[in-house]
C-alpha positions in Angstrom: 14.8 77.2 41.4 13.5 77.4 38.5 15.5 78.3 35.6 17.2 74.8 36.4 13.6 73.1 35.6 13.1 75.0 32.5 16.5 74.3 31.1 16.6 70.5 31.8 12.9 70.2 30.8 13.6 71.9 27.4 17.2 70.5 26.9 16.1 67.7 24.6 13.9 70.1 22.5 16.7 71.2 20.2 19.4 68.6 20.6 21.2 68.4 17.4 18.3 70.5 15.5 19.3 73.9 16.0 22.9 74.5 14.7 21.3 77.0 12.0 18.7 78.4 14.3 20.8 81.5 15.1 24.5 82.2 14.5 27.0 81.9 17.2 26.8 85.0 19.2 29.0 86.9 21.5 27.5 89.9 23.5 26.8 92.8 21.2 27.9 96.0 23.0 24.6 97.6 22.1 22.9 94.9 24.2 24.8 95.9 27.5 23.9 98.5 29.9 26.1 101.7 30.5 29.2 100.7 32.3 28.2 102.4 35.6 24.9 100.3 35.8 26.8 97.0 35.0 29.3 97.9 37.8 26.2 98.7 40.0 24.6 95.3 39.4 28.0 93.3 39.6 28.5 95.0 43.1 25.1 94.2 44.2 25.5 90.6 43.2 28.7 90.4 44.9 27.3 91.6 48.4 24.1 89.3 48.1 26.3 86.1 47.2 28.5 86.8 50.3 25.4 86.7 52.6 24.5 83.2 53.5 20.7 83.0 52.9 20.1 79.3 53.3 17.3 78.1 55.3 19.7 77.2 58.2 20.8 78.7 61.5 23.4 80.6 59.8 21.3 81.8 57.1 20.0 85.5 57.2 17.6 86.7 54.4 16.9 89.9 56.5 20.5 91.1 56.1 20.4 90.7 52.3 17.1 92.6 52.2 18.7 95.5 54.1 21.6 95.5 51.8 19.1 96.2 48.9 17.1 98.7 51.0 20.3 100.6 51.8 21.3 100.6 48.1 17.8 102.1 47.1 17.7 104.8 49.9 21.2 105.7 48.8 20.1 106.2 45.4 17.3 108.6 46.6 14.2 106.5 47.0 12.1 107.9 49.7 11.8 105.8 52.8 8.1 105.3 52.5 8.6 103.4 49.2 11.3 101.0 50.5 10.3 98.3 53.1 12.0 95.5 54.8 9.2 93.2 55.9 10.0 90.6 58.5 7.3 87.9 59.5 6.7 87.8 63.3 8.7 85.2 65.0 11.1 84.8 62.0 13.8 87.6 62.5 15.9 86.1 59.7 13.3 85.8 57.0 12.9 89.4 55.7 11.8 90.4 52.4 12.3 93.7 50.4 9.6 95.6 48.7 10.3 98.8 46.9 8.3 101.0 44.4 9.2 103.5 41.6 6.1 105.6 41.5 4.3 106.1 38.0 2.3 109.1 36.8 -1.2 107.3 36.8 -2.1 106.3 40.3 -5.2 104.4 38.8 -2.9 102.2 36.7 -2.2 98.7 38.3 1.5 98.3 38.8 4.1 95.8 37.4 5.6 93.6 40.1 9.2 92.3 39.6 9.7 89.2 41.7 12.9 87.4 42.7 14.0 85.4 45.7 17.0 86.3 48.0 17.1 82.8 49.6 19.2 79.8 48.2 19.6 76.3 48.5 22.2 74.8 50.9 25.8 74.5 49.6 28.6 72.5 51.6 31.9 73.9 51.0 33.4 70.4 50.6 30.8 69.6 47.9 32.4 72.4 45.7 35.9 72.8 44.1 38.3 73.7 46.9 39.2 77.2 45.5 35.5 78.0 44.9 33.8 78.5 48.3 29.9 78.8 47.8 29.4 81.9 49.6 32.5 83.8 48.2 31.8 85.9 44.9 34.4 85.3 42.3 35.2 86.5 38.9 37.1 84.2 36.6 37.2 83.1 33.1 34.3 85.2 32.1 31.9 84.0 34.9 30.7 84.9 38.2 30.7 82.2 40.8 29.0 81.6 43.8 25.6 80.1 45.3 22.8 82.1 43.8 24.5 83.6 40.8 22.1 81.7 38.8 19.2 81.1 41.2 18.1 83.9 42.0 20.4 86.6 43.4 21.2 87.4 39.8 17.8 88.6 39.1 17.7 90.4 42.6 20.7 92.4 41.8 19.3 93.1 38.2 16.1 94.4 39.2 17.5 96.7 42.0 20.2 98.1 39.6 17.6 98.6 36.8 15.1 100.5 39.3 18.0 102.7 40.3 18.9 103.4 36.7 15.3 104.3 35.8 15.2 106.9 38.8 18.5 108.3 38.0 17.5 108.7 34.4 14.2 110.4 35.6 12.2 107.8 33.8 8.5 108.4 34.9 6.5 105.2 34.0 2.6 105.4 33.6 2.3 102.7 36.3 4.2 101.8 39.4 7.1 99.5 39.2 7.4 97.3 42.3 10.2 94.8 43.2 9.7 92.1 45.8 12.7 90.2 46.7 11.6 87.4 49.0 12.6 84.7 51.6 11.9 81.1 51.5 11.3 80.3 47.9 13.6 77.4 48.1 12.3 75.9 51.5 8.6 76.3 50.6 7.6 77.8 54.0 5.4 80.8 54.2 7.8 83.6 55.1 8.0 84.9 51.5 5.4 85.5 48.9 2.6 83.9 51.0 3.4 86.2 53.9 3.5 89.3 51.5 0.0 88.2 50.0 -1.4 87.7 53.5 0.0 90.7 55.4 1.1 93.3 52.8 -0.9 92.7 49.7 -1.4 96.4 49.1 2.3 96.8 48.6 2.6 94.0 45.9 -0.7 93.9 44.3 -0.1 94.2 40.5 -1.6 93.8 37.1 0.8 91.0 36.4 4.4 90.0 37.6 7.8 89.1 35.8 9.5 86.2 37.6 12.2 83.7 37.3 11.3 80.4 35.5 11.9 81.5 32.0 15.4 82.3 30.4 17.1 81.9 27.2 18.4 78.7 25.9 21.9 78.3 24.5 24.0 75.5 23.0 27.6 75.7 21.5 27.4 79.4 21.8 24.2 79.8 19.8 21.1 81.3 21.2 18.3 79.0 20.4 15.1 80.6 22.0 14.1 83.1 24.9 11.7 81.2 27.1 8.7 82.7 28.7 7.3 80.4 31.7 3.5 81.1 31.7 2.4 78.0 33.4 3.6 75.5 36.2 2.6 72.0 37.0 1.0 71.4 40.5 3.1 69.6 43.1 1.2 66.6 44.9 2.6 63.6 46.7 0.8 60.4 47.9 1.5 57.6 50.2 1.1 54.1 48.9 1.0 51.7 51.8 0.8 47.8 51.9 0.0 46.2 55.2 0.2 42.6 56.2 0.2 40.4 59.4 3.8 39.5 58.7 5.4 36.4 60.0 8.7 34.4 60.2 10.7 34.6 57.0 11.4 30.9 57.2 7.7 30.4 56.4 7.0 32.7 53.4 3.6 33.2 51.9 2.6 34.9 48.7 0.7 37.8 50.6 3.7 40.1 51.1 3.5 43.7 52.0 6.7 44.4 49.8 5.5 42.4 46.8 2.1 44.0 46.9 3.6 47.4 47.2 5.7 46.6 44.3 3.0 45.4 42.1 0.9 48.7 42.8 3.9 50.7 41.8 4.5 48.9 38.7 0.8 49.7 37.6 1.5 53.4 38.2 4.6 53.0 36.0 2.6 51.3 33.3 -0.4 54.1 33.4 -0.5 57.2 31.3 -2.8 60.1 32.2 -4.7 61.5 29.3 -3.3 64.3 27.2 -4.6 67.7 28.4 -3.2 70.6 26.3 -3.7 74.3 27.4 -2.9 77.6 25.8 0.7 77.6 26.8 1.5 74.1 26.0 -0.4 74.5 22.6 1.6 77.5 21.8 4.9 75.6 23.0 4.3 72.7 20.6 3.3 74.9 17.8 6.1 77.1 18.0 8.6 74.4 18.6 7.7 72.3 15.4 9.7 74.3 13.1 12.8 74.6 15.4 12.8 70.7 15.9 11.8 69.6 12.5 11.6 65.9 11.2 9.4 63.4 12.7 9.3 65.0 16.1 8.3 68.4 14.7 5.6 66.9 12.6 4.2 65.1 15.7 4.2 68.5 17.5 2.1 69.9 14.7 -0.4 66.9 14.7 -0.9 66.8 18.5 -1.8 70.4 18.6 -4.4 69.7 15.8 -5.6 66.3 17.4 -4.7 65.5 21.1 -5.9 62.1 20.4 -3.4 61.4 17.7 -1.9 58.2 18.9 0.9 58.0 16.4 2.0 61.6 17.3 1.6 60.9 21.0 3.8 57.7 20.7 6.7 60.0 19.2 6.4 62.8 21.8 6.0 60.5 24.8 9.4 59.0 24.2 11.0 62.0 25.5 10.5 63.0 29.1 10.4 66.7 28.7 7.6 66.5 26.0 5.7 63.8 27.9 5.6 66.1 31.0 4.0 68.8 29.0 1.4 66.6 27.5 -0.1 65.1 30.7 0.0 64.7 34.5 2.8 62.4 35.7 3.3 60.5 38.8 6.4 58.4 39.7 7.6 56.5 42.9 10.4 58.5 44.5 10.8 56.9 48.0 10.4 53.4 49.4 10.5 52.0 52.8 9.4 48.6 54.2 9.8 45.7 56.6 11.1 45.7 60.1 13.7 42.8 60.2 15.8 40.8 57.8 14.3 37.5 59.2 10.6 38.7 59.2 8.0 38.8 56.7 7.1 42.7 56.3 4.1 44.1 58.2 4.2 47.5 56.4 5.7 48.6 53.2 5.1 52.2 51.8 6.3 54.4 49.1 6.0 58.1 48.1 4.5 58.7 44.8 5.0 62.2 43.5 2.8 63.7 40.9 3.1 66.8 38.8 -0.3 67.8 37.8 -1.3 69.8 34.9 -2.8 73.2 36.1 -6.3 72.3 35.2 -6.3 68.7 36.4 -8.6 68.0 39.3 -6.5 66.6 42.2 -9.4 64.5 43.3 -9.5 62.8 39.8 -5.8 62.0 40.2 -6.2 60.6 43.5 -9.2 58.5 42.5 -7.1 57.1 39.5 -4.2 56.3 41.8 -6.7 54.4 44.3 -7.9 52.5 41.3 -4.6 51.4 40.2 -3.6 50.4 43.8 -6.8 48.6 44.7 -6.3 45.1 43.0 -3.2 44.8 45.2 -4.7 45.8 48.5 -2.6 49.0 48.7 -3.9 52.0 50.4 -3.5 55.6 49.0 -3.3 58.6 50.9 -2.8 62.2 49.9 0.1 63.8 51.9 -1.0 67.3 51.7 -3.3 69.5 49.8 -2.2 70.8 46.2 -1.8 74.4 45.7 -3.5 75.4 42.4 -1.6 77.3 39.8 -3.6 78.5 36.8 -1.8 79.3 33.5 -1.1 82.9 32.8 -2.9 84.1 29.7 -0.6 84.7 26.6 -1.7 88.3 26.5 -0.6 90.6 23.5 0.4 93.2 26.0 3.1 91.0 27.6 4.0 88.7 24.7 4.4 91.2 22.2 6.7 93.4 24.2 9.0 90.2 25.1 9.0 89.5 21.3 9.7 92.9 20.4 12.7 93.4 22.8 14.1 89.8 22.0 14.1 90.7 18.2 15.7 94.1 18.9 18.6 92.4 20.9 19.0 89.1 19.4 17.3 89.0 15.8 16.0 85.7 14.8 15.8 84.1 18.2 12.3 83.1 18.8 10.2 83.7 21.9 8.8 80.3 23.3 6.0 80.0 25.9 6.6 77.1 28.3 5.0 75.3 31.1 7.6 74.3 33.9 7.3 70.8 35.3 8.4 72.2 38.6 6.9 75.2 40.6 8.1 78.8 41.8 6.7 81.2 44.1 4.8 82.5 41.2 2.2 79.8 41.9 0.8 81.9 44.9 0.5 85.0 42.8 -1.4 83.2 40.0 -3.6 81.5 42.8 -4.3 85.1 44.1 -5.3 86.2 40.7 -2.0 87.9 39.6 -0.7 86.6 36.4 2.9 85.7 36.4 5.5 85.4 33.4 8.9 83.8 33.9 11.2 85.8 31.7 14.7 87.1 32.1 16.7 87.3 28.9 19.5 85.6 30.8 20.7 82.7 28.6 22.0 79.5 30.0 24.1 76.7 28.4 21.8 73.7 28.0 24.7 71.3 28.7 26.3 73.2 31.6 23.3 73.4 34.1 24.8 74.2 37.8 21.7 75.7 39.4 21.5 73.9 42.9 24.8 72.3 42.1 28.4 72.3 42.4 30.2 75.5 41.3 27.1 77.5 40.5 28.0 80.2 38.1 26.6 82.7 35.4 28.4 84.0 32.3 29.1 87.7 33.2 28.0 88.8 29.6 24.9 86.9 29.8 24.2 88.3 33.2 24.5 92.0 31.8 22.6 91.1 28.6 19.8 90.0 30.9 20.1 93.2 32.9 19.5 95.2 29.6 16.9 93.1 28.4 14.9 93.4 31.5 15.6 97.2 31.6 14.0 97.5 28.2 11.1 95.1 28.9 10.0 96.8 31.9 10.3 100.3 30.2 8.1 98.9 27.5 5.5 97.3 29.7 5.4 100.3 32.2 4.8 103.1 29.6 6.1 106.6 30.1 4.4 110.0 30.6 
């Protein structure tokens, strides 16, 4: 997913406020890889797009992993450094792990994470001449399911690893790529499987992942975002129960009414502001970009999270509000059993996105307190998976800023917290910091991830390829 969530969550940040942030920019030839490696990355992307890797009976992640493995082996990588790892009982859920060895066996590796699986795409939902699992190049774009989430980064990491080997680059630390299954479906055959059964192959000092990426509007590059934190996903059932009766004899104690009242109480409640290192940096760096009343409110909220006037300004925009606090919202409702009977049961799903350091028990207790006056019961649907923020270390952030300035002078780097989640949460929970960064810019007004006619601009794809090549070299060091 989660370039979609980053783009949507940040889209309001610069609306109408960034025309002068950076000049309209076409791809600079100096920002592109050599032609042979652009061809290699495009070819790999084409092969991956044309393999259906959805979580369906026809999807086959293992086949895609083997295509990548064959490319690496054909480029001279030793067999002991290229692995297609398939969970027992799930023959189509294979993962690819490969390694470029460094000169210092004691140095912790860098992990480059991307996922080979994609969300479902029905041909009838796309334009008739753009089948979702057919790779097309037209009008300066690559089309196909996965071009923007996340087979683009799978192809880029593979092509870059081959380029580094062909150029005889010897890093100080190992560079590992992990291209995984089941990121979109949320099952345990991808990163969770690798951590449980093959941790030695993917253990690293830190990982680069999806979830960040560049923001562009009207051809102008606005910021290169680094996702360093994710909110935590947790849902609850709200249930109202009643003896019921005949609809011709209504009473005020009605399960649907009671549930509705409890949900309205949730709507009217705001969790407290809880800033962390990532969100403080986000608001601090965004203030000058945005300017005006909103920019001033950003500065003030960093100085004083209890500033009610600043909070009132920022809370009006969903993307800012979601970065300030935990949020909960009703998403599904069901109730009643007959049109001529009083409802005996009404229930709703309330989906919460918790700040990384917000205790799930405290959130549940708050929801119970809100629902209690209406006799509504609250039940946690599943346990939350924690996802602590990754530290904004100079080692990583300085390198990202340096390469960004090198390629796109004047474009700021912006740390962000995603309101959604990626597989990075499992690595963070396992003690491996994760940074979502790609250098692939996306149009804030044309987001097609998970949607109709998914596409990526060709020059953006190759600029991201070069950005990640330079960034990985900078982070890996050299002998």
